[in-house]
MDAnalysis code that builds the backbone (N, CA, C; Angstrom):
import MDAnalysis as mda
import numpy as np

u = mda.Universe.empty(747, n_residues=249, atom_resindex=np.repeat(np.arange(249), 3), trajectory=True)
u.add_TopologyAttr("name", ["N", "CA", "C"] * 249)
u.add_TopologyAttr("resid", np.arange(1, 250))
u.add_TopologyAttr("resname", ["MET", "ASN", "GLN", "THR", "PRO", "LEU", "VAL", "GLU", "MET", "ILE", "ASN", "ILE", "HIS", "LYS", "ARG", "PHE", "GLY", "GLY", "VAL", "HIS", "ALA", "VAL", "LYS", "GLY", "VAL", "ASN", "LEU", "ASP", "LEU", "TYR", "PRO", "GLY", "GLU", "VAL", "VAL", "GLY", "ILE", "VAL", "GLY", "HIS", "ASN", "GLY", "ALA", "GLY", "LYS", "THR", "VAL", "THR", "ILE", "LYS", "ALA", "LEU", "SER", "GLY", "ALA", "ILE", "PRO", "CYS", "ASP", "GLU", "GLY", "GLU", "ILE", "ARG", "ILE", "SER", "GLY", "GLU", "LYS", "VAL", "SER", "ILE", "ARG", "SER", "PRO", "ARG", "ASP", "ALA", "ARG", "LYS", "TYR", "GLY", "ILE", "GLU", "THR", "ILE", "TYR", "GLN", "THR", "LEU", "ALA", "LEU", "ALA", "ASP", "ASN", "LEU", "ASN", "ALA", "PRO", "GLU", "ASN", "LEU", "PHE", "LEU", "GLY", "ARG", "GLU", "ILE", "MET", "THR", "ALA", "TYR", "GLY", "THR", "LEU", "ASN", "ASP", "ARG", "ALA", "MET", "GLU", "ASN", "GLU", "ALA", "ARG", "LYS", "VAL", "ILE", "ASP", "ARG", "LEU", "ASN", "PRO", "ASN", "PHE", "LYS", "ASN", "ILE", "THR", "ASP", "ALA", "VAL", "LYS", "ASN", "MET", "SER", "GLY", "GLY", "GLN", "ARG", "GLN", "SER", "VAL", "ALA", "ILE", "ALA", "ARG", "ALA", "ILE", "TYR", "PHE", "ASN", "ALA", "LYS", "ILE", "LEU", "ILE", "MET", "ASP", "GLU", "PRO", "THR", "ALA", "ALA", "LEU", "GLY", "PRO", "GLN", "GLU", "THR", "ALA", "MET", "VAL", "ALA", "LYS", "LEU", "ILE", "LYS", "GLN", "LEU", "LYS", "SER", "GLU", "GLY", "ILE", "GLY", "ILE", "PHE", "LEU", "ILE", "SER", "HIS", "ASP", "LEU", "HIS", "ASP", "VAL", "PHE", "ASP", "LEU", "SER", "ASP", "ARG", "VAL", "ALA", "VAL", "ILE", "LYS", "ASN", "GLY", "ARG", "LEU", "ILE", "GLY", "THR", "ARG", "ARG", "THR", "CYS", "GLU", "VAL", "THR", "LYS", "GLU", "ASP", "VAL", "LEU", "GLY", "MET", "ILE", "ILE", "MET", "GLY", "LYS", "LEU", "PRO", "GLU", "THR", "ALA"])
u.atoms.positions = np.array([
    [84.145, 76.459, 98.828],
    [84.400, 76.707, 97.407],
    [85.080, 75.490, 96.789],
    [84.605, 75.076, 95.634],
    [85.179, 73.904, 94.993],
    [86.403, 74.222, 94.137],
    [86.486, 75.476, 93.644],
    [87.574, 75.800, 92.729],
    [88.915, 75.877, 93.473],
    [89.983, 75.806, 92.700],
    [91.328, 75.903, 93.272],
    [91.605, 77.358, 93.650],
    [92.162, 77.590, 94.846],
    [92.491, 78.977, 95.201],
    [93.542, 79.558, 94.258],
    [93.425, 80.869, 94.009],
    [94.495, 81.569, 93.281],
    [95.775, 81.540, 94.090],
    [95.625, 81.744, 95.396],
    [96.781, 81.815, 96.299],
    [96.513, 80.956, 97.524],
    [97.519, 80.199, 97.929],
    [97.517, 79.554, 99.245],
    [98.846, 79.874, 99.915],
    [98.768, 80.504, 101.068],
    [99.957, 80.748, 101.888],
    [99.832, 79.833, 103.093],
    [100.786, 78.918, 103.239],
    [100.651, 77.834, 104.210],
    [101.800, 77.900, 105.218],
    [101.434, 78.103, 106.498],
    [102.395, 78.053, 107.610],
    [103.585, 78.996, 107.379],
    [103.263, 80.259, 107.073],
    [104.297, 81.250, 106.758],
    [104.945, 81.778, 108.051],
    [106.278, 81.751, 108.076],
    [107.051, 82.296, 109.203],
    [108.050, 83.312, 108.677],
    [108.278, 84.365, 109.476],
    [109.332, 85.328, 109.151],
    [109.932, 85.863, 110.444],
    [111.258, 85.814, 110.511],
    [111.989, 86.336, 111.662],
    [112.911, 87.464, 111.215],
    [113.065, 88.444, 112.086],
    [114.060, 89.501, 111.893],
    [114.950, 89.463, 113.130],
    [116.103, 88.810, 113.025],
    [116.943, 88.631, 114.201],
    [116.184, 87.815, 115.240],
    [116.062, 88.384, 116.442],
    [115.356, 87.672, 117.512],
    [113.853, 87.886, 117.501],
    [113.351, 88.680, 116.563],
    [111.903, 88.974, 116.521],
    [111.211, 88.016, 115.553],
    [110.244, 87.251, 116.069],
    [109.469, 86.331, 115.240],
    [108.223, 87.093, 114.771],
    [108.329, 87.750, 113.618],
    [107.299, 88.704, 113.183],
    [106.036, 88.026, 112.662],
    [106.202, 86.889, 111.990],
    [105.051, 86.148, 111.445],
    [105.198, 84.691, 111.868],
    [104.126, 84.158, 112.471],
    [104.203, 82.857, 113.142],
    [103.149, 81.901, 112.601],
    [103.475, 81.222, 111.520],
    [102.606, 80.148, 111.028],
    [101.282, 80.611, 110.449],
    [101.301, 81.702, 109.688],
    [100.058, 82.253, 109.117],
    [99.622, 81.451, 107.893],
    [98.318, 81.204, 107.801],
    [97.703, 80.540, 106.652],
    [96.652, 81.473, 106.052],
    [96.777, 81.761, 104.757],
    [95.797, 82.594, 104.058],
    [95.533, 81.987, 102.690],
    [94.309, 82.168, 102.188],
    [94.053, 81.808, 100.793],
    [93.153, 82.851, 100.148],
    [93.098, 82.793, 98.827],
    [92.380, 83.796, 98.034],
    [91.876, 83.129, 96.766],
    [90.600, 83.368, 96.448],
    [89.978, 82.750, 95.281],
    [89.756, 83.775, 94.164],
    [89.591, 83.306, 92.920],
    [89.326, 84.236, 91.814],
    [88.088, 85.092, 92.091],
    [88.186, 86.379, 91.797],
    [87.038, 87.273, 91.963],
    [86.653, 87.514, 93.408],
    [87.611, 87.341, 94.321],
    [87.343, 87.511, 95.754],
    [88.229, 88.616, 96.310],
    [87.688, 89.350, 97.301],
    [88.491, 90.303, 98.064],
    [88.599, 89.789, 99.493],
    [89.823, 89.621, 99.966],
    [90.071, 89.242, 101.356],
    [90.714, 90.434, 102.054],
    [90.011, 90.985, 103.044],
    [90.547, 92.084, 103.833],
    [91.479, 91.545, 104.909],
    [92.623, 92.191, 105.084],
    [93.575, 91.797, 106.123],
    [93.719, 92.958, 107.088],
    [93.373, 92.699, 108.356],
    [93.350, 93.780, 109.343],
    [94.147, 93.372, 110.578],
    [94.512, 94.382, 111.361],
    [95.276, 94.186, 112.586],
    [95.959, 95.480, 112.957],
    [96.451, 95.542, 114.205],
    [97.169, 96.726, 114.656],
    [98.424, 96.954, 113.823],
    [98.969, 98.168, 113.882],
    [100.310, 98.413, 113.334],
    [101.292, 97.463, 114.014],
    [102.135, 96.832, 113.212],
    [103.106, 95.900, 113.782],
    [102.558, 94.512, 114.045],
    [101.308, 94.267, 113.635],
    [100.697, 92.952, 113.896],
    [101.297, 91.842, 113.042],
    [101.888, 92.220, 111.893],
    [102.476, 91.224, 110.997],
    [101.764, 91.090, 109.669],
    [100.697, 91.885, 109.477],
    [99.919, 91.727, 108.236],
    [100.723, 92.162, 107.004],
    [101.450, 93.278, 107.114],
    [102.228, 93.761, 105.962],
    [103.387, 92.817, 105.653],
    [104.059, 92.310, 106.706],
    [105.173, 91.380, 106.489],
    [104.669, 90.107, 105.805],
    [103.492, 89.614, 106.241],
    [102.911, 88.410, 105.629],
    [102.699, 88.624, 104.138],
    [102.106, 89.756, 103.795],
    [101.780, 90.027, 102.405],
    [103.041, 90.314, 101.591],
    [104.058, 90.900, 102.227],
    [105.317, 91.134, 101.509],
    [106.014, 89.818, 101.154],
    [105.711, 88.755, 101.886],
    [106.241, 87.430, 101.511],
    [105.640, 86.974, 100.187],
    [104.388, 87.386, 99.930],
    [103.728, 87.042, 98.659],
    [104.205, 87.961, 97.541],
    [104.462, 89.232, 97.853],
    [104.895, 90.186, 96.816],
    [106.361, 90.026, 96.456],
    [107.094, 89.242, 97.265],
    [108.512, 89.040, 96.998],
    [109.414, 90.085, 97.626],
    [108.809, 91.061, 98.330],
    [109.612, 92.120, 98.941],
    [110.422, 91.591, 100.122],
    [109.843, 90.620, 100.859],
    [110.528, 90.003, 102.001],
    [110.311, 88.496, 101.918],
    [111.238, 87.722, 101.400],
    [111.041, 86.273, 101.310],
    [110.802, 85.654, 102.693],
    [109.891, 84.686, 102.785],
    [109.594, 84.061, 104.077],
    [110.709, 83.078, 104.455],
    [110.808, 82.802, 105.754],
    [111.819, 81.860, 106.254],
    [111.327, 80.413, 106.180],
    [110.059, 80.224, 106.467],
    [109.453, 78.886, 106.418],
    [108.063, 79.022, 105.808],
    [107.565, 77.898, 105.323],
    [106.210, 77.879, 104.774],
    [106.201, 77.660, 103.276],
    [105.014, 77.624, 102.751],
    [104.833, 77.287, 101.339],
    [103.831, 78.247, 100.711],
    [104.110, 78.636, 99.473],
    [103.160, 79.448, 98.707],
    [102.774, 78.667, 97.465],
    [101.471, 78.555, 97.234],
    [100.973, 77.914, 96.022],
    [100.165, 78.924, 95.224],
    [100.385, 78.935, 93.925],
    [99.627, 79.779, 93.007],
    [98.853, 78.851, 92.079],
    [97.520, 78.955, 92.117],
    [96.630, 78.074, 91.328],
    [96.996, 76.600, 91.537],
    [97.302, 76.258, 92.799],
    [97.570, 74.864, 93.158],
    [99.004, 74.413, 92.992],
    [99.846, 75.258, 92.384],
    [101.228, 74.871, 92.113],
    [102.167, 75.541, 93.118],
    [103.014, 74.736, 93.761],
    [103.984, 75.282, 94.707],
    [105.001, 76.143, 93.957],
    [105.246, 77.357, 94.465],
    [106.152, 78.278, 93.779],
    [107.183, 78.825, 94.767],
    [108.260, 79.356, 94.224],
    [109.276, 80.041, 95.017],
    [109.247, 81.516, 94.653],
    [108.945, 82.365, 95.641],
    [108.897, 83.808, 95.403],
    [109.960, 84.459, 96.265],
    [111.060, 84.849, 95.632],
    [112.191, 85.438, 96.351],
    [112.389, 86.913, 96.003],
    [111.617, 87.419, 95.038],
    [111.787, 88.813, 94.608],
    [110.487, 89.294, 93.969],
    [110.296, 90.610, 93.847],
    [109.107, 91.122, 93.145],
    [109.022, 90.629, 91.703],
    [110.170, 90.405, 91.064],
    [110.151, 89.875, 89.693],
    [109.538, 88.479, 89.664],
    [109.884, 87.640, 90.651],
    [109.261, 86.311, 90.761],
    [107.746, 86.458, 90.896],
    [107.325, 87.380, 91.763],
    [105.891, 87.579, 92.009],
    [105.175, 87.965, 90.720],
    [105.756, 88.902, 89.966],
    [105.117, 89.345, 88.721],
    [105.004, 88.195, 87.724],
    [105.979, 87.301, 87.746],
    [105.957, 86.139, 86.849],
    [104.704, 85.288, 87.095],
    [104.226, 85.297, 88.347],
    [103.032, 84.521, 88.695],
    [101.754, 85.370, 88.703],
    [101.833, 86.568, 88.117],
    [100.627, 87.406, 88.007],
    [100.268, 88.141, 89.273],
    [101.264, 88.366, 90.145],
    [101.034, 89.083, 91.406],
    [101.571, 90.501, 91.268],
    [100.709, 91.487, 91.490],
    [101.129, 92.893, 91.453],
    [100.725, 93.562, 92.769],
    [101.555, 94.472, 93.229],
    [101.295, 95.176, 94.484],
    [101.090, 96.654, 94.220],
    [100.037, 97.210, 94.813],
    [99.796, 98.652, 94.742],
    [99.965, 99.189, 96.152],
    [101.111, 99.838, 96.378],
    [101.417, 100.352, 97.713],
    [100.665, 101.646, 97.967],
    [100.577, 101.993, 99.253],
    [99.872, 103.209, 99.645],
    [100.455, 104.431, 98.928],
    [101.772, 104.433, 98.702],
    [102.425, 105.560, 98.026],
    [102.167, 105.555, 96.518],
    [101.648, 104.442, 95.986],
    [101.338, 104.232, 94.564],
    [102.574, 104.097, 93.675],
    [103.732, 104.592, 94.137],
    [104.991, 104.451, 93.384],
    [104.865, 104.971, 91.951],
    [104.241, 106.133, 91.808],
    [104.114, 106.770, 90.495],
    [105.152, 107.883, 90.354],
    [105.584, 108.137, 89.122],
    [106.496, 109.243, 88.837],
    [105.655, 110.484, 88.567],
    [105.680, 111.440, 89.490],
    [104.772, 112.594, 89.447],
    [104.922, 113.442, 88.192],
    [106.135, 113.508, 87.649],
    [106.368, 114.393, 86.501],
    [105.976, 113.747, 85.173],
    [105.641, 112.452, 85.193],
    [105.239, 111.760, 83.970],
    [103.722, 111.659, 83.885],
    [103.208, 111.462, 82.652],
    [101.758, 111.303, 82.488],
    [101.354, 109.844, 82.683],
    [100.065, 109.549, 82.484],
    [99.567, 108.192, 82.742],
    [100.211, 107.142, 81.828],
    [100.239, 107.347, 80.488],
    [100.887, 106.334, 79.640],
    [102.353, 106.116, 79.992],
    [103.064, 107.201, 80.306],
    [104.491, 107.075, 80.653],
    [104.676, 106.295, 81.948],
    [103.773, 106.487, 82.904],
    [103.822, 105.717, 84.145],
    [103.450, 104.261, 83.908],
    [102.451, 104.071, 83.074],
    [101.971, 102.709, 82.810],
    [103.091, 101.840, 82.233],
    [103.882, 102.417, 81.344],
    [104.897, 101.639, 80.634],
    [106.319, 101.904, 81.140],
    [106.431, 102.556, 82.312],
    [107.751, 102.896, 82.833],
    [108.581, 101.625, 83.053],
    [109.708, 101.559, 82.353],
    [110.563, 100.374, 82.435],
    [110.155, 99.256, 81.496],
    [108.983, 99.408, 80.862],
    [108.476, 98.374, 79.933],
    [107.911, 99.066, 78.689],
    [108.637, 100.070, 78.206],
    [108.139, 100.929, 77.128],
    [107.927, 100.162, 75.817],
    [106.941, 100.627, 75.029],
    [106.731, 100.104, 73.672],
    [107.628, 100.911, 72.729],
    [108.388, 100.209, 71.907],
    [109.329, 100.874, 71.001],
    [108.859, 100.734, 69.553],
    [109.274, 101.677, 68.721],
    [109.012, 101.569, 67.279],
    [110.052, 100.636, 66.646],
    [109.836, 100.332, 65.372],
    [110.803, 99.501, 64.631],
    [112.159, 100.199, 64.518],
    [112.168, 101.524, 64.744],
    [113.413, 102.292, 64.624],
    [114.128, 102.463, 65.970],
    [113.585, 101.821, 67.029],
    [114.234, 101.885, 68.339],
    [113.917, 103.141, 69.124],
    [112.877, 103.876, 68.704],
    [112.453, 105.060, 69.462],
    [111.167, 104.737, 70.228],
    [110.837, 105.596, 71.200],
    [109.619, 105.377, 71.990],
    [108.386, 105.531, 71.097],
    [107.470, 104.566, 71.215],
    [106.227, 104.637, 70.441],
    [105.146, 105.265, 71.316],
    [105.185, 106.599, 71.408],
    [104.277, 107.321, 72.305],
    [102.811, 107.110, 71.946],
    [102.516, 107.068, 70.642],
    [101.121, 106.902, 70.217],
    [100.584, 105.545, 70.660],
    [101.377, 104.493, 70.465],
    [100.932, 103.151, 70.872],
    [100.727, 103.083, 72.374],
    [101.636, 103.684, 73.126],
    [101.506, 103.656, 74.591],
    [100.269, 104.429, 75.048],
    [100.007, 105.580, 74.405],
    [98.810, 106.347, 74.769],
    [97.534, 105.570, 74.419],
    [97.515, 104.948, 73.240],
    [96.326, 104.169, 72.842],
    [96.066, 103.011, 73.804],
    [97.134, 102.294, 74.155],
    [96.979, 101.161, 75.078],
    [96.546, 101.642, 76.460],
    [97.125, 102.749, 76.907],
    [96.751, 103.305, 78.213],
    [95.285, 103.722, 78.224],
    [94.829, 104.363, 77.139],
    [93.417, 104.777, 77.075],
    [92.490, 103.569, 77.158],
    [92.861, 102.483, 76.477],
    [91.999, 101.282, 76.482],
    [91.841, 100.713, 77.888],
    [92.971, 100.565, 78.589],
    [92.892, 99.929, 79.907],
    [92.279, 100.870, 80.943],
    [92.577, 102.179, 80.863],
    [92.009, 103.126, 81.822],
    [90.521, 103.311, 81.566],
    [90.121, 103.307, 80.293],
    [88.695, 103.439, 79.957],
    [87.889, 102.257, 80.493],
    [88.514, 101.096, 80.509],
    [87.856, 99.896, 81.055],
    [87.585, 100.061, 82.550],
    [88.496, 100.734, 83.233],
    [88.364, 100.933, 84.675],
    [87.529, 102.154, 85.023],
    [87.767, 103.242, 84.304],
    [87.194, 104.530, 84.690],
    [86.909, 105.365, 83.440],
    [85.748, 105.145, 82.803],
    [85.446, 105.784, 81.514],
    [85.445, 107.313, 81.563],
    [85.287, 107.902, 82.752],
    [85.236, 109.368, 82.856],
    [86.622, 110.004, 82.945],
    [87.645, 109.199, 83.003],
    [89.020, 109.694, 83.176],
    [89.615, 109.914, 81.787],
    [89.631, 111.191, 81.344],
    [90.067, 111.512, 79.972],
    [91.435, 112.206, 79.912],
    [91.833, 112.879, 81.000],
    [93.043, 113.724, 80.945],
    [94.309, 112.905, 81.236],
    [94.473, 111.787, 80.511],
    [95.562, 110.878, 80.847],
    [96.934, 111.408, 80.416],
    [96.966, 112.462, 79.599],
    [98.270, 113.005, 79.181],
    [98.742, 114.149, 80.082],
    [97.973, 114.450, 81.138],
    [98.449, 115.407, 82.148],
    [99.514, 114.725, 83.010],
    [100.398, 115.525, 83.597],
    [101.341, 114.969, 84.572],
    [100.558, 114.404, 85.754],
    [101.011, 113.267, 86.263],
    [100.312, 112.588, 87.358],
    [100.160, 113.503, 88.582],
    [101.138, 114.406, 88.806],
    [101.060, 115.292, 89.977],
    [99.837, 116.212, 89.919],
    [99.263, 116.408, 88.722],
    [98.087, 117.279, 88.577],
    [96.773, 116.499, 88.640],
    [96.846, 115.203, 88.881],
    [95.635, 114.372, 88.909],
    [95.092, 114.247, 90.330],
    [93.815, 113.893, 90.417],
    [93.194, 113.652, 91.721],
    [93.702, 112.323, 92.286],
    [93.471, 112.121, 93.579],
    [93.887, 110.872, 94.211],
    [93.240, 109.652, 93.574],
    [91.974, 109.784, 93.216],
    [91.268, 108.672, 92.579],
    [91.832, 108.354, 91.200],
    [92.184, 109.410, 90.448],
    [92.784, 109.188, 89.127],
    [94.157, 108.524, 89.259],
    [94.922, 108.926, 90.269],
    [96.234, 108.320, 90.507],
    [96.083, 106.832, 90.820],
    [95.078, 106.504, 91.630],
    [94.801, 105.087, 91.911],
    [94.465, 104.348, 90.623],
    [93.682, 104.987, 89.742],
    [93.323, 104.365, 88.459],
    [94.572, 104.024, 87.651],
    [95.546, 104.964, 87.637],
    [96.784, 104.733, 86.881],
    [97.549, 103.548, 87.472],
    [97.645, 103.515, 88.811],
    [98.379, 102.429, 89.460],
    [97.714, 101.077, 89.202],
    [96.387, 101.040, 89.261],
    [95.665, 99.781, 89.021],
    [95.773, 99.386, 87.549],
    [95.656, 100.378, 86.655],
    [95.767, 100.094, 85.216],
    [97.123, 99.486, 84.897],
    [98.171, 100.007, 85.515],
    [99.524, 99.491, 85.287],
    [99.609, 98.021, 85.702],
    [98.967, 97.678, 86.820],
    [99.003, 96.294, 87.301],
    [98.249, 95.362, 86.365],
    [97.025, 95.750, 85.993],
    [96.215, 94.795, 85.223],
    [96.609, 94.747, 83.747],
    [97.248, 95.824, 83.243],
    [97.691, 95.776, 81.851],
    [98.700, 94.649, 81.658],
    [99.506, 94.421, 82.678],
    [100.513, 93.369, 82.591],
    [100.012, 92.050, 83.187],
    [98.686, 91.849, 83.060],
    [98.038, 90.550, 83.326],
    [98.107, 90.084, 84.768],
    [97.949, 91.011, 85.703],
    [97.859, 90.594, 87.102],
    [96.618, 89.743, 87.313],
    [96.776, 88.642, 88.015],
    [95.641, 87.818, 88.442],
    [95.365, 88.029, 89.925],
    [96.417, 88.499, 90.621],
    [96.363, 88.665, 92.073],
    [96.863, 90.072, 92.384],
    [96.031, 90.873, 93.045],
    [96.414, 92.239, 93.407],
    [96.534, 92.349, 94.916],
    [97.623, 92.948, 95.366],
    [97.775, 93.301, 96.769],
    [97.598, 94.812, 96.844],
    [96.599, 95.255, 97.604],
    [96.321, 96.697, 97.718],
    [96.529, 97.118, 99.161],
    [97.493, 98.021, 99.364],
    [97.862, 98.468, 100.700],
    [97.227, 99.829, 100.969],
    [96.213, 99.839, 101.844],
    [95.524, 101.083, 102.219],
    [95.105, 101.906, 100.997],
    [94.291, 101.325, 100.091],
    [94.011, 102.021, 98.826],
    [93.196, 103.296, 98.960],
    [92.488, 103.474, 100.085],
    [91.667, 104.694, 100.203],
    [92.219, 105.665, 101.239],
    [93.406, 105.392, 101.785],
    [94.003, 106.318, 102.758],
    [94.195, 107.681, 102.103],
    [93.820, 108.723, 102.827],
    [94.003, 110.117, 102.386],
    [93.131, 110.496, 101.189],
    [92.130, 109.686, 100.864],
    [91.186, 110.059, 99.796],
    [89.896, 110.599, 100.409],
    [89.261, 111.547, 99.697],
    [87.968, 112.057, 100.132],
    [86.864, 111.048, 99.828],
    [85.634, 111.317, 100.296],
    [84.526, 110.371, 100.112],
    [84.256, 110.028, 98.648],
    [84.312, 111.036, 97.763],
    [84.009, 110.790, 96.345],
    [85.074, 109.890, 95.710],
    [86.342, 110.165, 96.037],
    [87.424, 109.364, 95.470],
    [87.437, 107.957, 96.076],
    [87.098, 107.846, 97.361],
    [86.995, 106.530, 98.004],
    [85.932, 105.697, 97.303],
    [84.807, 106.341, 96.974],
    [83.733, 105.630, 96.264],
    [84.209, 105.173, 94.890],
    [85.043, 105.994, 94.240],
    [85.547, 105.618, 92.920],
    [86.489, 104.415, 93.012],
    [87.343, 104.401, 94.037],
    [88.249, 103.260, 94.219],
    [87.445, 102.002, 94.535],
    [86.393, 102.147, 95.336],
    [85.530, 101.001, 95.627],
    [84.919, 100.443, 94.339],
    [84.532, 101.340, 93.451],
    [83.968, 100.910, 92.160],
    [85.019, 100.177, 91.328],
    [86.265, 100.678, 91.361],
    [87.353, 100.015, 90.636],
    [87.566, 98.597, 91.166],
    [87.547, 98.457, 92.488],
    [87.771, 97.141, 93.098],
    [86.658, 96.178, 92.691],
    [85.424, 96.663, 92.663],
    [84.304, 95.799, 92.248],
    [84.429, 95.401, 90.779],
    [84.940, 96.314, 89.956],
    [85.168, 96.018, 88.543],
    [86.215, 94.910, 88.392],
    [87.302, 95.005, 89.155],
    [88.366, 93.996, 89.103],
    [87.837, 92.638, 89.563],
    [87.027, 92.644, 90.614],
    [86.402, 91.397, 91.093],
    [85.608, 90.730, 89.988],
    [84.834, 91.554, 89.262],
    [83.963, 91.003, 88.213],
    [84.778, 90.385, 87.087],
    [86.056, 90.786, 86.971],
    [86.936, 90.231, 85.941],
    [87.716, 89.013, 86.441],
    [87.398, 88.577, 87.674],
    [88.023, 87.360, 88.199],
    [89.351, 87.573, 88.882],
    [89.738, 88.836, 89.085],
    [90.997, 89.119, 89.778],
    [90.778, 88.967, 91.281],
    [91.725, 88.326, 91.952],
    [91.669, 88.186, 93.409],
    [92.449, 89.314, 94.055],
    [91.926, 89.837, 95.167],
    [92.537, 91.010, 95.800],
    [92.725, 90.770, 97.297],
    [93.965, 90.971, 97.766],
    [94.230, 91.100, 99.193],
    [94.209, 92.583, 99.514],
    [93.323, 92.981, 100.425],
    [93.115, 94.388, 100.765],
    [93.585, 94.623, 102.196],
    [94.714, 95.330, 102.349],
    [95.211, 95.678, 103.684],
    [94.624, 97.038, 104.031],
    [93.910, 97.124, 105.146],
    [93.268, 98.393, 105.471],
    [93.061, 98.528, 106.971],
    [93.179, 99.783, 107.449],
    [92.826, 100.094, 108.834],
    [91.349, 100.473, 108.941],
    [90.710, 100.697, 107.808],
    [89.339, 101.209, 107.794],
    [88.357, 100.046, 107.715],
    [87.722, 99.736, 108.840],
    [86.796, 98.596, 108.866],
    [85.586, 98.834, 107.972],
    [85.209, 100.108, 107.769],
    [84.089, 100.390, 106.852],
    [84.456, 99.910, 105.446],
    [85.661, 100.251, 105.003],
    [86.132, 99.786, 103.692],
    [86.118, 98.261, 103.628],
    [86.673, 97.647, 104.655],
    [86.794, 96.184, 104.674],
    [85.418, 95.542, 104.571],
    [84.461, 96.055, 105.327],
    [83.113, 95.464, 105.300],
    [82.387, 95.769, 103.994],
    [82.663, 96.933, 103.412],
    [82.016, 97.286, 102.139],
    [82.558, 96.462, 100.973],
    [83.845, 96.137, 101.020],
    [84.518, 95.608, 99.825],
    [84.925, 94.140, 99.923],
    [85.090, 93.613, 101.138],
    [85.676, 92.274, 101.285],
    [84.625, 91.184, 101.374],
    [84.953, 90.040, 100.794],
    [84.123, 88.843, 100.951],
    [84.459, 88.130, 102.258],
    [85.749, 88.164, 102.599],
    [86.205, 87.586, 103.865],
    [87.165, 88.565, 104.530],
    [87.298, 88.433, 105.850],
    [88.232, 89.277, 106.592],
    [89.131, 88.375, 107.430],
    [90.437, 88.644, 107.354],
    [91.436, 87.899, 108.128],
    [92.057, 88.853, 109.145],
    [92.138, 88.396, 110.394],
    [92.702, 89.227, 111.466],
    [94.035, 88.637, 111.910],
    [95.074, 89.467, 111.895],
    [96.401, 89.063, 112.351],
    [96.765, 89.887, 113.577],
    [97.251, 89.212, 114.616],
    [97.653, 89.878, 115.869],
    [98.929, 89.219, 116.381],
    [99.921, 90.035, 116.698],
    [101.200, 89.537, 117.222],
    [101.789, 88.436, 116.338],
    [101.655, 88.617, 115.021],
    [102.258, 87.676, 114.079],
    [101.470, 86.406, 113.827],
    [100.328, 86.261, 114.497],
    [99.526, 85.045, 114.326],
    [98.186, 85.377, 113.665],
    [97.694, 84.452, 112.872],
    [96.347, 84.602, 112.306],
    [95.332, 84.217, 113.382],
    [94.524, 85.187, 113.790],
    [93.475, 84.896, 114.784],
    [92.349, 84.111, 114.127],
    [92.020, 84.487, 112.887],
    [90.978, 83.759, 112.168],
    [90.570, 84.489, 110.906],
    [89.912, 83.757, 110.015],
    [89.347, 84.332, 108.788],
    [87.858, 84.022, 108.791],
    [87.046, 85.035, 108.565],
    [85.594, 84.860, 108.595],
    [84.962, 85.518, 107.377],
    [83.831, 84.969, 106.935],
    [83.064, 85.630, 105.882],
    [82.524, 86.943, 106.451],
    [82.690, 88.010, 105.693],
    [82.326, 89.338, 106.194],
    [80.838, 89.408, 106.540],
    [80.025, 88.689, 105.773],
    [78.574, 88.746, 106.010],
    [78.161, 88.006, 107.290],
    [79.091, 87.258, 107.890],
    [78.755, 86.446, 109.064],
    [79.291, 87.021, 110.368],
    [79.972, 88.176, 110.289],
    [80.493, 88.817, 111.501],
    [80.126, 90.293, 111.494],
    [80.222, 90.922, 112.666],
    [79.978, 92.364, 112.786],
    [81.325, 93.079, 112.945],
    [81.294, 94.385, 112.805],
    [82.509, 95.166, 113.046],
    [82.986, 94.968, 114.484],
    [82.032, 94.835, 115.423],
    [82.396, 94.613, 116.827],
    [83.109, 93.270, 116.992],
    [82.640, 92.242, 116.267],
    [83.322, 90.937, 116.303],
    [84.777, 91.083, 115.861],
    [84.963, 91.796, 114.747],
    [86.308, 91.934, 114.185],
    [87.184, 92.776, 115.103],
    [86.624, 93.844, 115.687],
    [87.392, 94.647, 116.651],
    [87.823, 93.796, 117.840],
    [86.951, 92.915, 118.289],
    [87.296, 91.999, 119.383],
    [88.447, 91.085, 119.010],
    [88.439, 90.613, 117.755],
    [89.538, 89.763, 117.279],
    [90.850, 90.549, 117.236],
    [90.771, 91.820, 116.784],
    [91.967, 92.663, 116.687],
    [92.526, 92.987, 118.081],
    [91.632, 93.364, 119.004],
    [92.077, 93.841, 120.313],
    [92.372, 92.680, 121.267],
    [91.434, 91.733, 121.351],
    [91.551, 90.643, 122.329],
    [92.242, 89.396, 121.774],
    [92.293, 89.302, 120.430],
    [92.877, 88.103, 119.851],
    [92.007, 86.881, 120.025],
    [90.679, 87.099, 120.135],
    [89.743, 85.984, 120.354],
    [88.726, 85.927, 119.216],
    [88.376, 84.709, 118.836],
    [87.332, 84.533, 117.825],
    [85.981, 84.884, 118.407],
    [85.050, 85.415, 117.571],
    [83.710, 85.700, 118.091],
    [83.000, 84.406, 118.456],
    [82.185, 84.495, 119.504],
    [81.410, 83.306, 119.907],
    [80.316, 83.068, 118.900],
    [80.110, 81.798, 118.554],
    [79.037, 81.455, 117.620],
    [77.821, 81.026, 118.400],
    [76.664, 81.366, 117.849],
    [75.405, 81.029, 118.539],
    [75.179, 79.532, 118.502],
])
């Protein structure tokens, strides 16, 4: 690829006391690309990505955003660079509706200093309609929504505030087939808008369906990154289990 990567993570290290959890990992991500990150529980994939989200600052290494070296020490730093994280829990307030969740902590106010509910609902409808035109019940409490609709709210919240880089942690965990298909459609929509996505998933079917490249991390080390169309699920399982790159013909 000739274009500048949205993200470059170079020689990332993270230690917790005597445990060297991440050991010199290198990852990159381009506009409109999905990179799947896979590995066993405890392999280091989540810690690596948390260094990008600002949840766990790295001990060594460099992060570049659109070619510029940056310092990410907190989630606020990450958001400043257009990085948003959608955790498996979605971090939604169940008793609030979609507009209230979308603007939680960043509410639109009237000239009189009161909440501008109409403006927030209108803005929420615009961004959610862009993602999921069939989702109309946005004023229901989030706890009454389907898993796919909840994902829509979480993604809408990220992209409304101009995310260029999305980190998605197990986005289809605990979803049924229909809702999984809807989330897959959302991810393809985001790709078409030039947003880059790091997709952490245990589901190799998801990774192969949605990712342009797949990165395997084992025991804190990057085993390798391959174009998804050039490897099989068996190749990737071998990388996860054995820590070996697939043999090339």
